[in-house]
MIKOL-780905 format. One line per field, with one value per atom (N, C-alpha, C): residue number from 1; atom name; x, y, z. Coordinates in pm, whole numbers. Layout:
# MIKOL-780905
resi NUM / ...
name CA / ...
xx X / ...
yy Y / ...
zz Z / ...
END
This chain:
# MIKOL-780905
resi 1 / 1 / 1 / 2 / 2 / 2 / 3 / 3 / 3 / 4 / 4 / 4 / 5 / 5 / 5 / 6 / 6 / 6 / 7 / 7 / 7 / 8 / 8 / 8 / 9 / 9 / 9 / 10 / 10 / 10 / 11 / 11 / 11 / 12 / 12 / 12 / 13 / 13 / 13 / 14 / 14 / 14 / 15 / 15 / 15 / 16 / 16 / 16 / 17 / 17 / 17 / 18 / 18 / 18 / 19 / 19 / 19 / 20 / 20 / 20 / 21 / 21 / 21 / 22 / 22 / 22 / 23 / 23 / 23 / 24 / 24 / 24 / 25 / 25 / 25 / 26 / 26 / 26 / 27 / 27 / 27 / 28 / 28 / 28 / 29 / 29 / 29 / 30 / 30 / 30 / 31 / 31 / 31 / 32 / 32 / 32 / 33 / 33 / 33 / 34 / 34 / 34 / 35 / 35 / 35 / 36 / 36 / 36 / 37 / 37 / 37 / 38 / 38 / 38 / 39 / 39 / 39 / 40 / 40 / 40 / 41 / 41 / 41 / 42 / 42 / 42 / 43 / 43 / 43 / 44 / 44 / 44 / 45 / 45 / 45 / 46 / 46 / 46 / 47 / 47 / 47 / 48 / 48 / 48 / 49 / 49 / 49 / 50 / 50 / 50 / 51 / 51 / 51 / 52 / 52 / 52 / 53 / 53 / 53 / 54 / 54 / 54 / 55 / 55 / 55 / 56 / 56 / 56 / 57 / 57 / 57 / 58 / 58 / 58 / 59 / 59 / 59 / 60 / 60 / 60 / 61 / 61 / 61 / 62 / 62 / 62 / 63 / 63 / 63 / 64 / 64 / 64 / 65 / 65 / 65 / 66 / 66 / 66 / 67 / 67 / 67 / 68 / 68 / 68 / 69 / 69 / 69 / 70 / 70 / 70 / 71 / 71 / 71 / 72 / 72 / 72 / 73 / 73 / 73 / 74 / 74 / 74 / 75 / 75 / 75 / 76 / 76 / 76 / 77 / 77 / 77 / 78 / 78 / 78 / 79 / 79 / 79 / 80 / 80 / 80 / 81 / 81 / 81 / 82 / 82 / 82 / 83 / 83 / 83 / 84 / 84 / 84 / 85 / 85 / 85 / 86 / 86 / 86 / 87 / 87 / 87 / 88 / 88 / 88 / 89 / 89 / 89 / 90 / 90 / 90 / 91 / 91 / 91 / 92 / 92 / 92 / 93 / 93 / 93 / 94 / 94 / 94 / 95 / 95 / 95 / 96 / 96 / 96 / 97 / 97 / 97 / 98 / 98 / 98 / 99 / 99 / 99 / 100 / 100 / 100 / 101 / 101 / 101 / 102 / 102 / 102 / 103 / 103 / 103 / 104 / 104 / 104 / 105 / 105 / 105 / 106 / 106 / 106 / 107 / 107 / 107 / 108 / 108 / 108 / 109 / 109 / 109 / 110 / 110 / 110 / 111 / 111 / 111 / 112 / 112 / 112 / 113 / 113 / 113 / 114 / 114 / 114 / 115 / 115 / 115 / 116 / 116 / 116
name N / CA / C / N / CA / C / N / CA / C / N / CA / C / N / CA / C / N / CA / C / N / CA / C / N / CA / C / N / CA / C / N / CA / C / N / CA / C / N / CA / C / N / CA / C / N / CA / C / N / CA / C / N / CA / C / N / CA / C / N / CA / C / N / CA / C / N / CA / C / N / CA / C / N / CA / C / N / CA / C / N / CA / C / N / CA / C / N / CA / C / N / CA / C / N / CA / C / N / CA / C / N / CA / C / N / CA / C / N / CA / C / N / CA / C / N / CA / C / N / CA / C / N / CA / C / N / CA / C / N / CA / C / N / CA / C / N / CA / C / N / CA / C / N / CA / C / N / CA / C / N / CA / C / N / CA / C / N / CA / C / N / CA / C / N / CA / C / N / CA / C / N / CA / C / N / CA / C / N / CA / C / N / CA / C / N / CA / C / N / CA / C / N / CA / C / N / CA / C / N / CA / C / N / CA / C / N / CA / C / N / CA / C / N / CA / C / N / CA / C / N / CA / C / N / CA / C / N / CA / C / N / CA / C / N / CA / C / N / CA / C / N / CA / C / N / CA / C / N / CA / C / N / CA / C / N / CA / C / N / CA / C / N / CA / C / N / CA / C / N / CA / C / N / CA / C / N / CA / C / N / CA / C / N / CA / C / N / CA / C / N / CA / C / N / CA / C / N / CA / C / N / CA / C / N / CA / C / N / CA / C / N / CA / C / N / CA / C / N / CA / C / N / CA / C / N / CA / C / N / CA / C / N / CA / C / N / CA / C / N / CA / C / N / CA / C / N / CA / C / N / CA / C / N / CA / C / N / CA / C / N / CA / C / N / CA / C / N / CA / C / N / CA / C / N / CA / C / N / CA / C / N / CA / C / N / CA / C / N / CA / C / N / CA / C / N / CA / C / N / CA / C / N / CA / C
xx 24629 / 24509 / 24457 / 24330 / 24267 / 24212 / 24255 / 24205 / 24132 / 24007 / 23927 / 23900 / 23870 / 23843 / 23698 / 23657 / 23522 / 23518 / 23621 / 23632 / 23529 / 23489 / 23397 / 23471 / 23604 / 23684 / 23716 / 23767 / 23802 / 23915 / 23904 / 24006 / 24063 / 24194 / 24257 / 24271 / 24234 / 24248 / 24343 / 24427 / 24518 / 24497 / 24463 / 24438 / 24515 / 24536 / 24592 / 24475 / 24417 / 24295 / 24320 / 24213 / 24219 / 24232 / 24161 / 24166 / 24187 / 24265 / 24292 / 24196 / 24099 / 23998 / 23999 / 23962 / 23959 / 23821 / 23716 / 23580 / 23514 / 23456 / 23393 / 23300 / 23235 / 23145 / 23206 / 23191 / 23239 / 23117 / 23105 / 23001 / 23068 / 23013 / 23063 / 22948 / 22965 / 22858 / 22901 / 22817 / 22839 / 22797 / 22890 / 22860 / 22758 / 22752 / 22661 / 22519 / 22503 / 22368 / 22323 / 22416 / 22390 / 22338 / 22380 / 22342 / 22456 / 22422 / 22521 / 22502 / 22611 / 22610 / 22696 / 22643 / 22714 / 22775 / 22897 / 22966 / 23018 / 23003 / 23062 / 23199 / 23301 / 23438 / 23477 / 23518 / 23558 / 23700 / 23783 / 23918 / 24019 / 24007 / 24110 / 24238 / 24351 / 24481 / 24564 / 24630 / 24720 / 24860 / 24919 / 25055 / 25131 / 25217 / 25284 / 25183 / 25177 / 25080 / 24953 / 24942 / 24829 / 24732 / 24605 / 24499 / 24463 / 24482 / 24460 / 24337 / 24255 / 24138 / 24099 / 24026 / 23975 / 23825 / 23772 / 23627 / 23588 / 23476 / 23417 / 23305 / 23316 / 23216 / 23104 / 22987 / 22871 / 22752 / 22684 / 22697 / 22833 / 22871 / 23002 / 23009 / 23126 / 23147 / 23136 / 23094 / 23073 / 23196 / 23243 / 23360 / 23335 / 23433 / 23432 / 23332 / 23293 / 23214 / 23307 / 23267 / 23345 / 23273 / 23349 / 23293 / 23348 / 23264 / 23306 / 23319 / 23428 / 23455 / 23455 / 23380 / 23365 / 23373 / 23470 / 23484 / 23448 / 23367 / 23323 / 23276 / 23264 / 23203 / 23068 / 22963 / 22828 / 22789 / 22774 / 22744 / 22596 / 22513 / 22371 / 22335 / 22428 / 22400 / 22455 / 22366 / 22400 / 22500 / 22605 / 22702 / 22781 / 22801 / 22883 / 23017 / 23046 / 23174 / 23218 / 23335 / 23391 / 23391 / 23296 / 23302 / 23220 / 23265 / 23215 / 23063 / 22998 / 22851 / 22805 / 22876 / 22835 / 22875 / 22984 / 23034 / 22983 / 22963 / 22923 / 22783 / 22683 / 22546 / 22479 / 22544 / 22486 / 22468 / 22557 / 22549 / 22424 / 22377 / 22260 / 22134 / 22141 / 22022 / 21953 / 22027 / 21971 / 21971 / 21861 / 21854 / 21930 / 22060 / 22144 / 22199 / 22258 / 22325 / 22475 / 22524 / 22665 / 22749 / 22843 / 22935 / 23076 / 23171 / 23311 / 23379 / 23425 / 23493 / 23627 / 23654 / 23784 / 23862 / 23794 / 23859 / 23752 / 23780 / 23685 / 23765 / 23724 / 23793 / 23695 / 23710 / 23638 / 23746 / 23738 / 23844 / 23787 / 23867 / 23830 / 23919 / 23898 / 23978 / 23891 / 23951 / 23877 / 23878 / 23769 / 23759 / 23817 / 23918 / 23983 / 23932 / 23903 / 23861 / 23983 / 23980 / 24091 / 24081 / 24192 / 24193 / 24288 / 24251 / 24334 / 24420
yy -1764 / -1696 / -1764 / -1787 / -1846 / -1733 / -1729 / -1628 / -1701 / -1670 / -1729 / -1622 / -1667 / -1572 / -1585 / -1493 / -1497 / -1578 / -1656 / -1737 / -1850 / -1891 / -2004 / -2135 / -2132 / -2254 / -2310 / -2432 / -2498 / -2423 / -2413 / -2348 / -2451 / -2448 / -2544 / -2483 / -2561 / -2521 / -2617 / -2565 / -2646 / -2606 / -2702 / -2674 / -2774 / -2739 / -2832 / -2874 / -2991 / -3031 / -3100 / -3120 / -3199 / -3347 / -3389 / -3528 / -3526 / -3619 / -3628 / -3727 / -3676 / -3758 / -3726 / -3823 / -3796 / -3753 / -3786 / -3747 / -3678 / -3561 / -3486 / -3381 / -3304 / -3198 / -3063 / -2968 / -2832 / -2741 / -2666 / -2562 / -2427 / -2345 / -2210 / -2114 / -2031 / -1938 / -1795 / -1724 / -1583 / -1506 / -1432 / -1359 / -1248 / -1190 / -1078 / -1122 / -1232 / -1279 / -1395 / -1454 / -1569 / -1690 / -1702 / -1815 / -1916 / -2042 / -2149 / -2239 / -2270 / -2362 / -2481 / -2603 / -2726 / -2784 / -2837 / -2904 / -3038 / -3143 / -3273 / -3279 / -3297 / -3306 / -3453 / -3499 / -3638 / -3641 / -3722 / -3742 / -3639 / -3587 / -3496 / -3575 / -3507 / -3573 / -3512 / -3598 / -3551 / -3537 / -3419 / -3392 / -3328 / -3406 / -3356 / -3336 / -3215 / -3182 / -3120 / -3107 / -3039 / -3137 / -3097 / -3168 / -3079 / -3130 / -3052 / -3103 / -3011 / -3047 / -2931 / -2964 / -2864 / -2855 / -2736 / -2718 / -2603 / -2620 / -2512 / -2453 / -2325 / -2260 / -2206 / -2269 / -2229 / -2226 / -2118 / -1993 / -1928 / -1846 / -1781 / -1692 / -1689 / -1606 / -1458 / -1379 / -1236 / -1161 / -1069 / -990 / -905 / -898 / -819 / -870 / -996 / -1058 / -1143 / -1167 / -1250 / -1382 / -1490 / -1624 / -1703 / -1795 / -1894 / -2027 / -2096 / -2224 / -2332 / -2440 / -2547 / -2680 / -2763 / -2897 / -2998 / -3098 / -3196 / -3323 / -3429 / -3554 / -3562 / -3577 / -3585 / -3732 / -3781 / -3921 / -3954 / -3859 / -3886 / -3951 / -3960 / -4021 / -4162 / -4257 / -4397 / -4434 / -4503 / -4564 / -4462 / -4340 / -4243 / -4221 / -4299 / -4285 / -4421 / -4424 / -4551 / -4565 / -4509 / -4504 / -4610 / -4730 / -4836 / -4851 / -4849 / -4861 / -4989 / -5095 / -5220 / -5233 / -5168 / -5181 / -5073 / -4953 / -4842 / -4798 / -4870 / -4850 / -4724 / -4649 / -4524 / -4426 / -4431 / -4338 / -4356 / -4477 / -4498 / -4537 / -4564 / -4599 / -4476 / -4370 / -4248 / -4143 / -4069 / -3962 / -3842 / -3837 / -3733 / -3645 / -3537 / -3446 / -3455 / -3576 / -3598 / -3567 / -3475 / -3439 / -3437 / -3480 / -3478 / -3362 / -3265 / -3149 / -3190 / -3143 / -3163 / -3032 / -2924 / -2795 / -2688 / -2583 / -2473 / -2344 / -2245 / -2117 / -2005 / -1899 / -1776 / -1681 / -1643 / -1560 / -1434 / -1336 / -1206 / -1180 / -1256 / -1242 / -1180 / -1090 / -1029 / -1125 / -1130 / -1211 / -1129 / -1179 / -1105 / -1152 / -1058 / -1090 / -1116 / -1225 / -1254 / -1167 / -1109 / -1031 / -1097 / -1099 / -1164 / -1061
zz -7130 / -7172 / -7298 / -7304 / -7421 / -7506 / -7632 / -7724 / -7836 / -7853 / -7958 / -8063 / -8184 / -8292 / -8337 / -8420 / -8474 / -8603 / -8628 / -8748 / -8748 / -8869 / -8882 / -8901 / -8896 / -8909 / -8771 / -8770 / -8644 / -8575 / -8443 / -8363 / -8265 / -8247 / -8157 / -8018 / -7918 / -7779 / -7710 / -7623 / -7541 / -7396 / -7312 / -7171 / -7086 / -6962 / -6863 / -6774 / -6798 / -6729 / -6596 / -6522 / -6399 / -6432 / -6535 / -6583 / -6733 / -6782 / -6925 / -6987 / -7061 / -7126 / -7275 / -7358 / -7501 / -7549 / -7475 / -7512 / -7394 / -7419 / -7312 / -7372 / -7287 / -7330 / -7296 / -7387 / -7367 / -7361 / -7253 / -7242 / -7258 / -7343 / -7363 / -7337 / -7232 / -7193 / -7220 / -7293 / -7319 / -7194 / -7134 / -7010 / -7029 / -7148 / -7170 / -7200 / -7274 / -7306 / -7219 / -7144 / -7057 / -7135 / -7260 / -7344 / -7342 / -7312 / -7308 / -7429 / -7496 / -7609 / -7573 / -7599 / -7567 / -7694 / -7679 / -7788 / -7737 / -7816 / -7783 / -7848 / -7767 / -7815 / -7820 / -7936 / -7954 / -8007 / -7948 / -7999 / -7955 / -7834 / -7783 / -7761 / -7777 / -7771 / -7659 / -7580 / -7475 / -7534 / -7512 / -7558 / -7443 / -7378 / -7259 / -7148 / -7093 / -6989 / -7045 / -7175 / -7236 / -7298 / -7296 / -7367 / -7484 / -7605 / -7727 / -7800 / -7850 / -7928 / -8018 / -8123 / -8217 / -8203 / -8229 / -8226 / -8318 / -8385 / -8464 / -8379 / -8349 / -8264 / -8351 / -8338 / -8415 / -8321 / -8300 / -8375 / -8349 / -8443 / -8438 / -8315 / -8252 / -8134 / -8172 / -8076 / -8098 / -8051 / -8135 / -8101 / -7978 / -7889 / -7765 / -7662 / -7670 / -7564 / -7479 / -7356 / -7265 / -7247 / -7233 / -7228 / -7111 / -7060 / -6960 / -7032 / -7008 / -7072 / -6964 / -6987 / -6890 / -6964 / -6930 / -6986 / -6880 / -6915 / -6817 / -6886 / -6805 / -6850 / -6781 / -6859 / -6805 / -6795 / -6672 / -6650 / -6661 / -6697 / -6710 / -6843 / -6935 / -7064 / -7065 / -7081 / -7074 / -7184 / -7144 / -7234 / -7317 / -7265 / -7338 / -7269 / -7168 / -7099 / -7048 / -6990 / -6946 / -6795 / -6725 / -6579 / -6509 / -6513 / -6425 / -6423 / -6538 / -6538 / -6470 / -6489 / -6429 / -6284 / -6244 / -6109 / -6014 / -6066 / -5981 / -6020 / -5971 / -6017 / -5965 / -5875 / -5826 / -5941 / -6039 / -6151 / -6235 / -6251 / -6336 / -6261 / -6133 / -6056 / -6000 / -5981 / -5925 / -6034 / -6044 / -6143 / -6087 / -6114 / -6057 / -6168 / -6126 / -6218 / -6198 / -6189 / -6161 / -6284 / -6268 / -6374 / -6316 / -6396 / -6354 / -6424 / -6345 / -6401 / -6459 / -6579 / -6642 / -6641 / -6676 / -6685 / -6676 / -6604 / -6590 / -6582 / -6658 / -6653 / -6685 / -6612 / -6642 / -6689 / -6814 / -6869 / -6932 / -6932 / -6987 / -7108 / -7210 / -7332 / -7440 / -7513 / -7624 / -7741 / -7810 / -7929 / -8043 / -8108 / -8216 / -8350 / -8436 / -8571 / -8657 / -8733 / -8822 / -8947 / -8988 / -9111 / -9209 / -9333 / -9435 / -9505
END
């Protein structure tokens, strides 16, 4: 279970992904407001079977809201990934919405407020 806080500091996430990538995009969608916020994750580290990365969620997450978490590589941005741009020209010759899923979860976790 992924538990996020309403903290304004970086939070560490550990997931078991489909593909182990160090750079990818994270989409976080609030189920109640249907607002999606995108984050570029750079420098994720593989440790055993887990992919670990830190992220500061801004705007701050809302307590007692539910979120969908989606990690992916978006191939529509030129030269932001290592996927055969010169060899596999279908990715850049066609205006497609090709994305490679890394991790996707719909979770019902409560957002806990940190108390000092």
